[in-house]
N, C-alpha and C positions, 0 to 999 in steps of 0.2 A: 339936524334932521331927526325927527322923532323915531322911536323904535318901530312903530307901526309902518312908517314910510320906508325905513330901511328894509324891513321884512318884505313889504310889497314890491320893492325894487329888485329883490333877489332873482326872481325868474327871468328878468330881462337882461341879466348880466351874462357875459361870456364865460366859458369854462376857465379861461385864464384869470378873469377878475374874481371868480369864485375861489379859485386856488389861492390867489393873493390875499383875499379876505380871510380864508381859512388860516393861513400862516399868521396873520395879524391876531386873530381871535384865539387860536389854540397854541400858538408858538411851536407848531410842529408842521411837518410836511403833510399835505392833504392825502387822504387815501385814494387809491385808484378805484374810483367809484363813479357812477353816472351822475349827471347833472341834478336829477331829481333828488337823489340822496344828499348831495352837497347842499342844495337849497333847503331841504327839511332840517338837516343838522345845523346849518348856519342860523336858520330862523330860531331854532330852539336855543342856541348859544346866545344870540342877541337878546332874547327874552330873559334868559338866565342871568346875564350880566346886568340887565336893566332892573329886573324884579326879584332876583335871588333864585337860588337853586333848591334842591331837595334838602329837607331837614336832616340833621345828623342821625336821628333815629331811623329815618327812611333809608339813608345810605347804609347804615349798619344792617338793617333787615335785608336789603338787596344784596349786600356783600355776602351775608350768610346764605341766602338762597343760591347765589352763584357758586358757593362752595359746597352745595348739597345739603345744607342744614335746613331743617324744617322751620317754618315761620314760628314766631313766639306764640305759645299757647295762651288762651284766655283773651286774646286780642282779635276780635273780629272787626275788620275794617268796614265801618258803616259810615256812609256819607250823611252829613246832617241834612235836614229837610231842604234848607237853602244855605249854601256856603256863604258865610259872611266874611268878606275880606277884612284884613286887619286895618286899624286906623292908619291913615297915611297912604293907603293903596289908592291907585288911580284906576278908575273904570273908564275904558275908552269904547265908544260905540259910534259907528258910522251909520247915519240914517239920512236917506235922501241926498246922498252926496256930500254931507257935512259931517265932520268928526266932532263928537261931543266928549268932553272929559269931565268926570265927576270924581271928587276926592272924598274918601271915606273918613269920617270924623269919629271921635269917641262916642258921640251921641247923635249921629245923623250923617248927613251928606252935604257937601258944598258943591254948588254949580253956579258958575258965573258970579261969584261973590255973594251968593245967597245961600242960606242954610235951609235944608229940608229935613223933615223928620223921617222920611221914607224914600226908597228908590222909586216907588210908584208915583210919588209926588214929583220927583225929578222927571220921570218918563212923561208924565202929563204936561209938565212945563215945556218939554222939548216937542212933543207931538201934538199937543192941544186936545188929546183924547185920553181916556183911561187905558192904561196898560199895567200889566203886572211888572213892577220894576225889576225883580230878579229875572223874569223872562226876557224883558227888553234888553237888559245888559248881559245876557248870556250866562247868568249864574244858575239858571234852570232851563232845561229844554223841554218844551211841549208837555208841561205838567209833571215832569220827573226831574229829579236832581241830576 
């Protein structure tokens, strides 16, 4: 089962099933929390296991903030115009009831065995009309990153 399908199935699971999955994924007893919290936290954990977690630098900054230390000076977190996923990443988009998977390459994108130079070209191949590729694949929302 794909990660996306596993996450989509979480809200339909019973509290007992969610607790059992928690024990499997975290190797600890689940917290005494509501179903919504368990679903959100399990969804994050499934994504984390499938795609990786936070970088070591981000963990160090968050640990410092948790201990009351100020964030590192001279570093202003600024998002790039469009976040470009690392080569090997898979972009998954459901459109009109069909799941589409695109693999990021060093010099483009691969979809259904074909190589494309841009995400917009992939979006056009899927939809038959011009789309902003980053917008279509959720890398940018409504004109903003």
